[in-house]
N, C-alpha and C positions, 0 to 999 in steps of 0.2 A: 602468891600464885594459888588459891584454892581450888580444887575441882569439887564440883557439884553433879550430882546425879541429873540428866537431863531426859525427860521422859520422850523428848521430840525426837533423841538421837535415835532411841531405840524405834520409835515410827520410821525414821529415815531407813535405817535398817531392812526393814520391810520394802520399802521404796526399790532397794538395792537388790534384794534376794529375789523377790518375784518375777523381776524381767528375766533374771540368769535362768531361772527354773524353767520359766515360758521360751526363752531362746533354746535351751537343750531339748525343749521337748517339740521345738518347732510349731507351736501352738502361738496364737495370740497376734498381738501387732508389732511385739518387740523385734525387729529385726536386727537392733543393736542391741540386744540384753545383755550382754556380755560385758558391756560400760558398768554393769553394776559390781562388779569385781573391783573397777578402778575407784567407784565410790567408797567400798570397803578398806582400798589402800588410803585413802584420805581419812577417811575414820579412824584407823589405825593407828595412823602418825599423828594425828591429834591427839588421841586418848593418851595413848603413851608417852607423847612427851608432856602432857599435862600432868602424869603422874610422876614421872621424873626429876621435872623442874620441881613438884612441888616438894620432893624430898629432898633434894638438893639445897634447896632454898633454907628448909629446917634441919640440914646438915645430918641426916640420916638414911640417904639413899644408900641400900646394899645391892651390888649388883646378883648375889646369890639370889637373895629376896625376890628380884625383879624375875629372873628364870623361874623361880617356884611360881610364881602368881602367873606366868605364860604359859607353865607345864599345868597349871590345874586348870587354866582357860582352855585350852588347846587339846591337850593328851586324853581324858578321858572319852570323851565322844569318838575322837579320832580314833581310838584302840577298838574301841566296841565296834565301829561302823569296818575296820581293816578285819577283823576275827569273824565277824558275820560274811564278810564278801568270801572267805576261804571255801567254804563247802559249795557256793553257788559256783566260784570259778572251776571248781576240780569237777564240777559234774556237767557245768554247760558247755565250757571252752575245749577247743580241738587242741592240738598240742602247742601249733605256735601259737595261738591265742594265750594258751596258760603260761607259755615263757614268757611273753610280753607283760602277762598280769604281775608274773613272778618277778621281773626287774623292776616294774612300778611299786611293786609292795617293797620291795630293799631299798629303792631310791626313797619312797615316802618315809618309810623307818630314819632314812638319814637326811630327812628334810632337803632331799635334791632333786626331788622330781620334775622339777621345772626344766632342770639340766637335763635330765634324761628326755622329757619329751620334747625338749628342743632339737634335740640329736634323731629323735624317733618320728614325731608325729607334727603333722599340721592340723594344729587347732582346730580348723575351719574345714578340714578334708572329711569326707565321708566315713573313713575308717575311724576317725575319733569318736564319731559316736559308738563304737562297741569297746570303749575302753574304761572300764569302772574306776579307775581311781586317776583319769585325766584333770579333774579337778582341783586335786591336791598340789599341781604347780602354784596355784598362788599362797599356800601354805609355806610351801619351800621358799617362794620370794620372802614373804612376812618372816620367818624364822630366820634367814639370812640378814635381813634387816634387823631384827632384834640381837643377832650378835654384835653387831659394828656399830648400832647408833648409841645402844647406851655407854658404850666404851668412848666413843668421840665426845657425848657429853659430858663425860666425867672430866676428860682431858682439857676440853675448850672450859671447862668452868674453875677447872683448878689452876689453870694459868692465866685465864682472861676474865673470868667472870661471866655475867649473863650480858654484859654489853657485846660479846665477842660471838655469841651464840646465833643470834639472827644474821649477821652478814655472811657467817660462814656457810650457816645452813642455806642461805640464799643463792651464794656461790655455786655449792654444790646441786641444788636443783636447777639452775638454770644449765649446768655443765651434763646433768642428766638429761633434760629435756632436749638441748641440742643433739646429743647422742642419740636421744629415741626419734627424732627428725631424720637425722643421717641414716640411723638402722632402717627406718619403715621403706627405708627405699635401696637399702642395699643389701642387709641382712635380717628380713621381715620375721624368719622366725626365731631368731637368737633377739630380735629386739622385743618381740613378742612374751618370752618367758623369762628373760634373764633380769636380774636387778639392778644392773648399772644403767638400762634405758624406762626399767620400772620406779627407781628409786625417788625421782621429782615427785611422783603421785605422793609417795607417803611425807616426804619433805615438806611439799606442800599443805597437808595437814598439820605436821611440826609446826610451820611457820605459823599458820593460823591459831595454832594453841597458843603462840608468843605473842601474839598482837594485846594490845593493851584493849579493856575492855570496857567501851562506852557504848552510849545508849544516843538515839537518833531518831527522828520523825519519821525516818527514810529507812529505818530498818525493814519495815515489813515489806516495801516497795522492791529493796535489794534482796530480801528472801523468796520473794516471789518470782524476782528475775531467774533466783539459782535454782529454784523448782522447774522454771520453763526451760534453761538448759539442760538440766538432768534431763527430764523427761523427752526434750528435743532430740539430745543425742541417740537416746534408746529407741526413739521410733525413725531418726531419720539414717542414722550409721547401719553398714551390716559389713559382711565379712570381706567386703570388696576395698571398705575405707582403710587406706594405711594406718595401721593402730598398732600400738599407742606411737603418737606423735603430736604434731603442733594441733591435730583435731582433737586428741584427749584435752586439750585446754577448755574445752567446753563444758564436760561433766567435771572434770576437776574442779574449773573455777566455779561452777553452779555448787557442788559441793562445799567449797569454802565458803560462798555466800550462805548457803544454809547455816553453815557450823555458826560463822560469825555473826548472823542478822536474826535468825530465827529464833528472836528470844522471847520470853514467856510475855505475852500479849498479843503478839503478831497473829496474823491470820495463818500462815505458814506453822507456827508451833501448835497452833490449837489443833490445826488439821493432824500435824503429825504425832501429837498426843492423844488421838482417839483409841479406845480400848483394842479395838481388831487391830490396827497397826502396830501397837505397842507390843500385843502379843506375841505377833508374827515377828516382829524385831529380835523379841527374846529369843524366839527359838531359832531364830535364822543362821545360826552357826550350824545345829543339828541338822535344820532342812537344806542346807548348801552341801553337809557332807553326803545326806543320804540321796538326794536327786540325782546324782550321776551313775551309781552304781545300781541303783533300781533300772534306770532308764535303759544302761548297756545291759544288764542281764534281761531285761523284757526283750532286748532287740536280738540277744542271741538265744531266744525261744523259738524253735520254728511251728511249733502246735498251736500258738496263739495269733490270732490274725493282728498284721502291723497295723499302723496308723495313726492318725491323730487323735482318736477315743483312748489306746492303748496307753500313749504317752500323757494324754490327761489325769488317767488314773494313777498312774506313776507321779506326777506331779502333784496330785492330791494325796496319795500314800507317803510322799517325802514330808508334807506338812504333817499328815497324821502321825508317823513317827518321831518327827522332831519332838513335839509335846513330851512324850513320858522320856524321851533321850534328855531333854532339858531338865525335865522335873528330878528324874531318877538317876541320870548319869552327871550332868554336868553341875548343877545347882549343888549336890553335896560337897564335891569339891571346892566350891568357891566360898568365898565370904569371910569375913574377918575370924570367924572362927567354923572353920570346915568341918564337916560330920565325918567326911571320909577320910581316911588317911590323912588325918591332921598333923603327923610330924613331916618334917619335910626330908628326913632320911627314908621313910617307908614312901611317900610320893614318890621321890626318885627311884628308888629300888623297886616299885611296883610297875611305875611306867616306863622306866628304863627297860626292866626284864620284859615287858610285851614288845616292845619295840625291836629287842637284840631277838627276840623270838622271830618277829617278821622279817626282819632283816634276814637271819638264819635261813627260815622257810624260802623267802625269795631268792637267795642265794642256791640253794637247792634245786628249787624250780628250775633257774636258768640253767644251771648246768646239767642238770637232766633234761634241757631241751622240752619241758612242758610234759613230762611222763607220757612218750607216747604208748609205752605198754599198759595204758589203761584201757585202749581202744582196742579192736577185733584184728584178728588176723589179716595182713595184708593193706593196712593204713599206711604204716611207715614205708611200704613199698611206694603206695602212690605220692609221698610227700618225700622221695629222696631227691639226689641231686638231679634228676631228667630233665626236670623245668628248666632248674637252672642254666643246664651245657645246651637248652633247646634255644632258651631266650640270649645267650651268649652274655650272662651274669658275670661282672667282673672283668669282663673284654669288650664288649659292647654297651651294656647297659648296665648304670652304676647301681649297686645295691647292697655296698659295704659287704660284697662276696668277694672270694678269693679268685683268682689270684692275682687281682689289684685292688684290695678292701680299701685302701687310700684313696682320697681322693685324688690327690697330686700326682701320685703314680698310675691311677688310671688314666688321668688328661695326658701325660706326657707319652704315654705306652699305648694308648689308643690307636688300633690300626684295623677298623672296619671299613674301610673303603672299598667297592665292589671289586672283585676279581675279574669279573667278565660282565659284557652287558648284551640282555638279551637282544636278538635281531629285532628292527622293528619298533623297539619301546625307548623310551628317554633314559636316563639316568634316574632311579628311585632313590630318594634320599627321606629317612623315615626319625621323624623326633617325638617326644613325649615320654610320658611314665610309662609304667608296665604294660599298660594297653597297646603304647606304640612298640614296645617289644615283642607282645602278641603277633600286631601286624607285620614286624620283621619276620619271625618264625615261620607265619604261613606263607609268604612271599617265597622265604628259600624252600618250604615244602612243596611249594608250586615251579620249582626250579629256575626261580629269580634269585637275583644276588645285590639286594638293596646295601645304600650305607646305612649305618643304624648309629646313632647317638641316643641316649635318654639316661633318665634314672628314675628312682624310686619316687613316687607322688610328686614328680614334676609337672606344674601346669605349663600352659603355652604361652604364658606371658614372662616376661624379666620381672625382676624383683618381687617375687612372689615365690611360696616353696621354701624348702631348705635350704642350708647353705652351699649345699652341693648343686642346685639348678643353675645357677646362674653362669659358673663355669661351664657347666655342661651344655647351657643354650649358647654363649660365646663360641667353643668347639665345633659346634654345630654349624654357626652360621659362618665360619670361616671357612668351612668346607663345602658350603653351597656353591653352585654355577649356575650361571645365567639359564642354562638351558635345561637344569633340572627340574624335576616335579616332585613336590616337599608334600609328603604324607604326613598328617598330625592326628594323633590320638592321644586322649589320657581321659580318667575317669574323673567326670564333673563332679564338684561340690555343689550345693543347692545354689550359692551363690554365683558361681561358674556358667549356669543356665540360664542366668538373667540375659536380656538384651544388651544390655550395658556392657556386662563381661565379654560377652561373644563379637559384639561391635569392635572392642579394644583388639581382640585376638585377630578379627579382618583387618583391622588397621595396620596391626604389626607385621604381620606376615604378608601382606600386600606388596608388590612389586619384588618379591623376592622369588628368585627361580622361574621358571616359564609357567607352571602350573601349580597350585597350592590345594592338596584334597584333605579336607576334613572330614571324619569319621564320627558319625553319631555314636552318642555312648552304647555302648553293648549292655543288650539287657541283662539284667543279674537274676540267676535264680536264688533266692532270699534262704540262707541256712542251709546251702548245698552241702556244707560236709557234715554237718549234724545228721541230716537226712541220708547222705551216703554211707554214714557211719552204722545206721541203724536201720535202715530198710534197702541197702545195697541197690542193685541196679532197676529192681522193680517200681521202686518208690523214685527213681531219679528220671524214668522214660516219661511217667505221666505229668512231672512237674512242670507248673506255667511260670514264666519268667515275668519280673517286673517289668513293667513297659514305661513306667512313670517319668524317668528322668529322658528316655527316648524322645517321648511324646511332646514332654516340655523343651526338649531341645529344639524339636522340629515346628514348633509353634511358634518360640522366639525368632529363630533361623527365617522365618515365612515374614516378619518385620523389617527385617535387615537387606540392604543392597551390598551384592558382591559383584565384583567385576567379572571379565568374561573369562580371567583365568582361574576363576575360583569353581570347585565341585564339593557339593558334600555327597559322601558314602553313604547309604544307609548300611550299617552293620550287621543289622539281623538279617536283613534281605541276604547279605553274603554267606551270612552263617544257615541261614534257611530260607532256601528260594520261595516263590509262592508256592503255594499248593503242596508243600510239603508239613506232615506232621512232627515238629523238632521239641524233644526234649532236652534235658542234661547227658542222656544216655540212648544211645542208639545202635545200629546192629556193629559197627565201627568198634564199640566202646565205650569209653567214658569220653564225652567231647566236652566237657569243663573239668578245668582242674579244680576249681574252687568256685565261689558263687559268681565271680567276674573276669574268670582269666579261662583262655582255652587250654585243652589239654592237646597232645600231641594229633589226636584224631580228628578233633575239632580244628585244628588248625589246618589240617590238610583239606578239609571240606572249605572252609573259609578262604584257603589261599588258592584253590582252583578256581572258584567264582570270583576272586578279587582279580586273578590273572586274565580273566575272560573279559571282566571290565575294564580293566586297563587297555587290553587290546582294541575292545571298541572304542574307547574314547580317543585312543591313538588314530585309529582308522577314522574316525568322525572328524578329529581336527585336521587331518591330512585332506580330506576330502572339502573341507570347509575353505582351505588354504589354497587348494587348486583352483576352487570358483573365485576367487578374489583378483 
């Protein structure tokens, strides 16, 4: 088995990385641009297997040399990007954000960021856009694969020879695929981030590398089908597509067809071998490393107008930075005779030293809670435990806070049923994410006592969100009674604002309780924390919130039919009744806690108006019933 350089593979890398960058920038037609990462997984499995098997056949494979190759390929550019991120994170992030960045820095240094983000972040959620190192989850998957896969090949080769490799890898790939199909329905976040449900994509590339190389007159047609499958998935899929799952067979199968049949002379090979695509493919790794930090830090800057124009600039800048990074950082470390740190010991010592420093800095940043002492006096007081107490975190709202930080303990000891019921009102039950916790807090401030269940970043549908969300949803549904009024609220991601996703919410919650009240997204004061720190109250009073998600929500809801038991409550009207000039700060003090959560004073205002609206709806329902 002889590995030869194929220019079309570099061109194919361009076809993978450009949609990923476009997707994260929220520009262009690639609603499924995240599929580009799956293409990279298949490519990685294909190339790595070819190199390992070639060395095994010639009895020259060395596990140490293999890891040296991987270190030279991945670490120099990664270390550069991590170091460059440090001053921007320090300057632009508030303590909570910096502590999260520190944890991701630590996890990236350990090649375990996929595990961290599985526990902390919904890849498709709005908060993920401000995480500079979110994209390193894929490096974690690959590095974990690289630890196990060569050892497996060595073991099988030694005891069974080449004939055993393909059936063993095929069985492992099938098991991983079935796991991903099951995981997509039951544990979607773990399924997205973790190696066991991603491994089959890398193994598909490995099996492709082990296929005998034969030519056919149908090669060109098969390669065209492959291109169609990959591009079709990128254009047709979105964040509501269960992924990875059997749906991932489309781009993975398309990638295998291209690798297998886009041979020299075919139209696809000629297309992918064009100079612009090959050049972008050569710099694709560096472009991938740069794009997420650039976009995340740009979104954190309140003085720069946000929008697709800014993200397009960041996308272009990621490509512009990628070329010198490839030329002067990646290339000198690679090749048969690397110019930079040619000795193995020097390479491991240098890269290991940088990663150890990142691990140490990440640990310190996490333990220091994001260094709140960097900010003006009073900031820590505002970000103290008062909010957690107000939303009953750790008791009614699960966000890994004491006294019940463990999910099993939270569910088993949950007791947030109403102790009393307001006269003339039905029992109110609240479910959702931290925005639903705000609704419950507002109701209590208005003298009402709702039942409350919710969790951090939990959507309104089962099978989505973190591993804690479905148990919380089951707990809530078990508590709902036929006469209850269900109040639903969450911070919607882009795709949760699409009509199809909202229709599924309506279908899921219909026929539960007596009425279902869905809150529109509360408009967000972008960069609220930064402006509050730098300009204090005078800067907040004149801020204008971002109504984009609320407008999108209203437009989509108008296209959907809801039963008589449904009602949509306008969150902004409840916070800011018509005729008032509302900012994030008012005579009562701070009205928002952060960009999208209410402070106690804001909850008082919201709750009073919500109580009046509920009383009015109750009287209307009673009057209508008396006329029937």
